[in-house]
C-alpha positions as CSV (number, residue, x, y, z in Angstrom):
1,M,-10.9,-8.3,-3.9
2,S,-8.8,-5.1,-4.1
3,P,-10.8,-1.9,-4.0
4,S,-11.0,-0.4,-7.5
5,S,-12.4,2.8,-8.9
6,S,-12.3,1.8,-12.5
7,S,-15.9,0.4,-12.7
8,S,-17.6,2.8,-10.4
9,P,-19.7,5.8,-11.2
10,T,-18.0,7.3,-8.1
11,A,-14.5,6.7,-9.5
12,A,-11.8,8.9,-8.2
13,S,-10.9,11.9,-10.3
14,P,-8.2,14.5,-9.9
15,A,-8.6,16.3,-6.6
16,A,-9.9,19.8,-6.7
17,S,-7.4,22.4,-5.5
18,P,-8.1,25.6,-3.4
19,A,-7.8,27.6,-6.6
20,A,-10.5,25.5,-8.2
21,A,-13.2,27.2,-6.2
22,S,-14.4,29.9,-8.7
23,S,-18.1,29.8,-8.1
24,E,-20.0,32.9,-7.2
25,Y,-20.8,31.3,-3.8
26,A,-17.2,30.6,-3.1
27,K,-16.3,34.2,-3.9
28,L,-19.1,35.4,-1.5
29,V,-17.7,33.2,1.4
30,A,-14.1,34.3,0.7
31,S,-15.2,38.0,0.7
32,L,-16.6,37.8,4.3
33,S,-14.1,39.2,6.8
34,P,-14.1,37.9,10.4
35,E,-15.6,41.2,11.5
36,E,-18.4,41.0,9.0
37,I,-19.2,37.5,10.0
38,L,-19.4,38.3,13.7
39,T,-21.5,41.4,13.0
40,K,-23.8,39.8,10.6
41,W,-24.6,36.9,13.0
42,S,-24.6,38.5,16.4
43,E,-25.6,35.2,17.9
44,I,-22.0,34.0,17.5
45,T,-20.0,34.1,20.7
46,P,-16.4,35.3,19.8
47,L,-13.6,33.0,20.9
48,K,-12.2,35.5,23.4
49,K,-15.5,35.2,25.4
50,I,-15.3,31.4,25.7
51,S,-13.7,30.0,28.8
52,G,-10.4,28.4,28.2
53,I,-9.6,30.0,24.8
54,P,-6.4,32.0,24.6
55,R,-7.1,35.7,24.8
56,S,-5.3,36.4,21.6
57,A,-7.9,34.6,19.6
58,G,-11.2,35.9,18.5
59,S,-12.8,39.3,18.0
60,D,-14.2,42.1,20.0
61,S,-17.7,41.7,18.5
62,S,-20.6,41.4,20.9
63,S,-22.9,38.4,20.9
64,N,-26.6,38.1,21.5
65,T,-28.9,35.0,21.8
66,A,-31.2,34.6,18.9
67,S,-34.8,33.8,19.5
68,Q,-35.9,30.3,18.8
69,D,-37.8,29.7,15.5
70,S,-40.1,27.0,16.7
71,D,-41.6,26.5,13.3
72,L,-38.3,25.0,12.1
73,F,-38.7,22.2,14.7
74,T,-42.3,21.3,14.3
75,G,-42.7,17.6,14.2
76,H,-39.1,16.8,15.0
77,D,-37.6,14.5,17.6
78,E,-37.1,16.2,21.0
79,E,-33.6,14.8,21.5
80,Q,-32.5,16.0,18.1
81,I,-34.0,19.4,18.8
82,R,-31.9,19.5,22.0
83,L,-28.7,18.7,20.1
84,M,-29.4,21.6,17.8
85,E,-28.2,23.8,20.7
86,E,-24.7,22.3,20.7
87,L,-22.0,24.9,19.8
88,C,-20.2,24.5,16.6
89,I,-17.0,26.2,15.5
90,I,-17.7,29.2,13.2
91,L,-15.0,29.7,10.6
92,D,-13.8,32.2,8.0
93,Y,-13.0,31.0,4.4
94,N,-9.5,30.0,5.5
95,D,-10.6,27.8,8.3
96,K,-9.8,30.3,11.0
97,P,-12.0,29.8,14.1
98,L,-14.0,32.9,14.9
99,G,-16.4,31.8,17.7
100,A,-19.2,29.5,18.7
101,G,-22.6,29.3,17.0
102,T,-25.4,26.8,17.6
103,K,-25.9,23.8,15.4
104,K,-29.2,25.3,14.5
105,L,-27.7,28.6,13.4
106,C,-25.1,26.8,11.3
107,H,-27.6,24.6,9.5
108,I,-30.3,27.1,8.6
109,M,-30.1,27.3,4.8
110,D,-30.8,31.1,4.8
111,N,-27.6,31.6,6.9
112,I,-25.7,29.2,4.7
113,N,-26.7,31.0,1.5
114,Q,-25.3,34.2,3.1
115,G,-21.9,32.4,3.6
116,L,-22.0,31.1,7.2
117,L,-19.4,28.4,7.5
118,H,-18.5,25.9,10.3
119,R,-16.1,23.0,11.0
120,A,-16.9,19.3,10.6
121,F,-15.1,15.9,10.5
122,S,-15.8,12.7,8.6
123,V,-14.5,9.4,9.8
124,F,-13.9,6.4,7.5
125,L,-13.4,3.3,9.6
126,F,-12.0,0.2,7.9
127,N,-11.8,-3.3,9.5
128,E,-9.0,-5.8,9.1
129,D,-10.6,-7.1,5.9
130,G,-10.4,-3.7,4.3
131,K,-14.2,-3.2,4.5
132,L,-15.6,0.3,5.2
133,L,-18.2,0.8,8.0
134,L,-21.2,2.7,6.7
135,Q,-24.1,4.0,8.7
136,Q,-27.7,5.0,7.7
137,R,-28.7,8.1,9.6
138,A,-31.7,7.8,11.8
139,D,-35.2,8.9,10.7
140,E,-35.2,11.2,13.7
141,K,-32.3,13.3,12.3
142,I,-33.3,16.8,11.4
143,T,-30.7,17.1,8.6
144,F,-30.2,14.3,6.0
145,P,-32.5,11.8,7.7
146,A,-32.4,8.1,6.6
147,M,-29.5,8.7,4.2
148,W,-26.5,6.4,4.0
149,T,-23.1,7.9,4.7
150,N,-19.6,7.2,6.0
151,T,-18.9,5.8,9.4
152,C,-19.4,9.0,11.4
153,C,-19.8,12.6,10.4
154,S,-20.3,15.4,12.8
155,H,-18.9,18.6,14.3
156,P,-16.2,19.5,16.8
157,L,-17.7,21.6,19.5
158,C,-16.4,25.0,20.3
159,V,-14.7,23.9,23.5
160,P,-10.9,23.9,24.1
161,S,-10.4,20.1,23.7
162,E,-12.2,20.0,20.4
163,L,-10.5,23.1,19.1
164,G,-7.3,21.1,19.9
165,I,-6.1,23.3,22.7
166,N,-3.9,21.4,25.3
167,T,-5.9,21.9,28.5
168,N,-4.2,18.9,30.3
169,T,-7.6,18.2,31.9
170,N,-10.3,15.7,31.3
171,T,-13.1,17.4,29.4
172,N,-16.8,16.6,29.3
173,T,-17.9,18.2,26.0
174,S,-21.6,17.2,25.6
175,S,-24.2,14.8,26.7
176,S,-21.9,12.0,25.4
177,S,-19.0,12.2,27.8
178,S,-15.5,12.6,26.4
179,T,-12.7,12.0,28.8
180,T,-9.9,12.3,26.3
181,T,-7.0,14.6,27.3
182,N,-5.2,16.2,24.4
183,T,-1.5,16.3,25.1
184,T,0.0,17.0,21.7
185,A,-1.6,20.2,20.4
186,S,-0.5,23.7,20.9
187,N,-2.6,26.7,22.1
188,D,-2.8,28.2,18.6
189,V,-6.3,27.7,17.4
190,N,-5.2,28.8,13.9
191,D,-2.6,26.0,13.6
192,L,-3.7,23.1,11.4
193,A,-2.1,20.5,13.6
194,T,-4.0,21.9,16.6
195,A,-7.3,21.7,14.7
196,V,-6.6,18.2,13.6
197,E,-6.1,17.1,17.2
198,G,-9.4,18.7,18.1
199,A,-11.2,16.9,15.3
200,K,-9.8,13.6,16.5
201,V,-11.1,14.3,20.0
202,A,-14.5,15.1,18.6
203,A,-14.5,12.0,16.5
204,Q,-13.9,9.8,19.5
205,R,-16.8,11.4,21.3
206,K,-19.2,10.9,18.4
207,L,-18.2,7.4,17.5
208,D,-19.1,6.6,21.1
209,H,-22.4,8.6,21.0
210,E,-23.6,7.3,17.6
211,L,-22.2,3.8,17.3
212,G,-21.3,2.9,20.9
213,I,-17.6,2.4,20.1
214,P,-15.7,3.0,23.4
215,L,-12.9,5.4,23.4
216,T,-10.5,2.6,24.2
217,G,-11.4,1.0,20.8
218,V,-10.4,4.1,18.8
219,P,-7.4,5.7,20.5
220,I,-6.4,9.2,19.2
221,E,-3.1,7.8,17.8
222,N,-5.0,5.4,15.5
223,F,-6.7,8.2,13.5
224,T,-5.0,9.3,10.3
225,Y,-5.8,12.8,9.1
226,L,-5.6,13.2,5.3
227,T,-7.1,16.5,4.1
228,R,-10.0,19.0,4.3
229,I,-12.9,19.5,1.9
230,H,-15.2,22.6,1.7
231,Y,-18.7,21.9,0.4
232,K,-22.2,23.2,0.6
233,A,-25.5,21.2,0.2
234,P,-29.2,21.5,1.1
235,S,-30.7,18.7,3.2
236,G,-33.0,17.1,0.7
237,D,-34.5,19.3,-2.0
238,E,-33.9,23.0,-2.5
239,R,-37.0,23.9,-0.5
240,S,-35.6,22.5,2.7
241,P,-34.9,25.1,5.5
242,W,-31.8,23.0,6.5
243,G,-28.4,22.3,4.9
244,E,-24.7,22.0,5.4
245,H,-21.8,24.3,4.7
246,E,-18.6,22.9,6.2
247,I,-14.9,22.6,6.1
248,D,-14.7,18.9,6.7
249,Y,-11.6,17.2,8.2
250,I,-11.1,13.7,6.8
251,L,-10.0,11.0,9.3
252,I,-9.2,7.4,8.4
253,L,-9.3,4.7,11.1
254,K,-8.2,1.1,10.8
255,T,-9.5,-1.2,13.5
256,K,-9.7,-4.9,14.5
257,N,-12.7,-6.9,13.3
258,D,-14.0,-7.5,16.8
259,I,-14.5,-3.8,17.6
260,T,-17.6,-3.2,19.7
261,L,-20.7,-1.6,18.1
262,N,-23.8,-0.6,20.0
263,A,-25.7,1.8,17.8
264,N,-27.7,4.7,19.3
265,H,-31.0,4.3,17.4
266,N,-31.8,8.0,17.8
267,E,-28.7,8.6,15.6
268,V,-28.2,5.5,13.5
269,K,-31.0,3.5,11.7
270,D,-28.7,0.8,10.3
271,Y,-25.0,0.1,9.7
272,K,-23.0,-2.3,7.6
273,Y,-19.4,-3.1,6.5
274,V,-19.0,-3.0,2.7
275,S,-16.2,-3.8,0.2
276,A,-15.6,-1.3,-2.6
277,E,-17.5,-3.5,-5.0
278,E,-20.4,-3.7,-2.5
279,L,-20.5,0.1,-2.2
280,N,-20.6,0.5,-5.9
281,Q,-23.6,-1.9,-6.0
282,M,-25.3,0.3,-3.4
283,F,-24.8,3.4,-5.5
284,E,-26.5,1.6,-8.4
285,D,-29.5,0.9,-6.2
286,K,-31.9,3.9,-6.9
287,T,-33.9,3.2,-3.7
288,L,-30.9,4.2,-1.6
289,V,-30.1,7.8,-0.8
290,F,-26.6,9.0,0.2
291,T,-25.4,12.2,1.9
292,P,-24.0,14.8,-0.4
293,W,-20.6,15.0,1.3
294,F,-20.2,11.2,1.1
295,K,-21.0,11.3,-2.6
296,L,-18.5,14.1,-3.2
297,I,-15.7,12.3,-1.2
298,C,-16.4,9.0,-3.1
299,K,-16.3,10.8,-6.5
300,T,-13.1,12.7,-5.7
301,F,-11.0,10.7,-3.3
302,L,-12.3,7.6,-1.6
303,F,-11.4,4.8,-4.0
304,K,-7.8,5.8,-4.3
305,W,-7.5,6.0,-0.5
306,W,-9.2,2.6,-0.2
307,S,-6.7,1.0,-2.6
308,N,-3.8,2.3,-0.5
309,L,-4.8,1.8,3.1
310,D,-1.3,0.8,4.1
311,S,0.3,3.9,2.5
312,L,-2.1,6.7,3.2
313,S,0.7,9.3,3.9
314,Q,1.1,9.9,0.2
315,F,-2.4,11.5,0.2
316,K,-2.0,13.8,3.2
317,D,-1.9,17.5,2.4
318,D,-2.5,20.9,4.1
319,E,-5.0,22.0,1.4
320,I,-8.7,22.9,1.6
321,H,-10.2,21.2,-1.4
322,R,-13.1,23.5,-2.5
323,L,-15.8,21.3,-3.8
324,L,-18.3,24.1,-4.2
């Protein structure tokens, strides 16, 4: 059955444009200069102080290490706590990389409410039958536990390969080894094409880490970049100390039906391939909870992409869609 948006409560609607972001929060984020961001959050390491980053990038701000707030992690899984020390890419409103901040720093709701923004990616993997691979996040996850979402959603690390810089060397970027060499991007971290290449490298790493998909099964050239969305959401109810505030790079991946899956149960509780009709049925099931970014993407974009998997280039743009 062809994917259709007509019967779905998540049906595609006209995409938001950058000019559509008129909320007070959007104005706050837009008002923050790079200097203000690096001063306000002194824990951020400016780009120029990170090995392998071109010296023309970044700021002269100093950085300090923030003390750990152990109360935030009480009762949480030790591996997930460790992953909160990974270094995300801190951004200004226009998606310009400013430096490195811990995953913890980026996801504390108090920081988010003051405008702290970081880079992310979302992968939508479709098999030969046109079915979308969904995952249910593990109960152990600190943010958005047990929620259903798209195939893989995570963050490029603030390292040269995942910023998209052509280092011409193999790079191990985290506990999950990534041996991908980026040979197409420039050294301009402010260039969109460079950032897209970095997001693809990060996506390869996390597809392996979360779902056990080997790098050979998802080569860089098979990813199709479409657009960016900018959104903000608390993790759970408004009382949660955690949340998301990201510029999210959307990556589409079409694979063979026999792709290897070996889920990491510390990351993924369950997974399944679904048709558009089956996804709509899942949305109608009130016992299921979905991540906020997945719901936004479904409402605004997904079904029209799904109906045109063989002609996705028509949807590619350079915009940042502000869904705030």
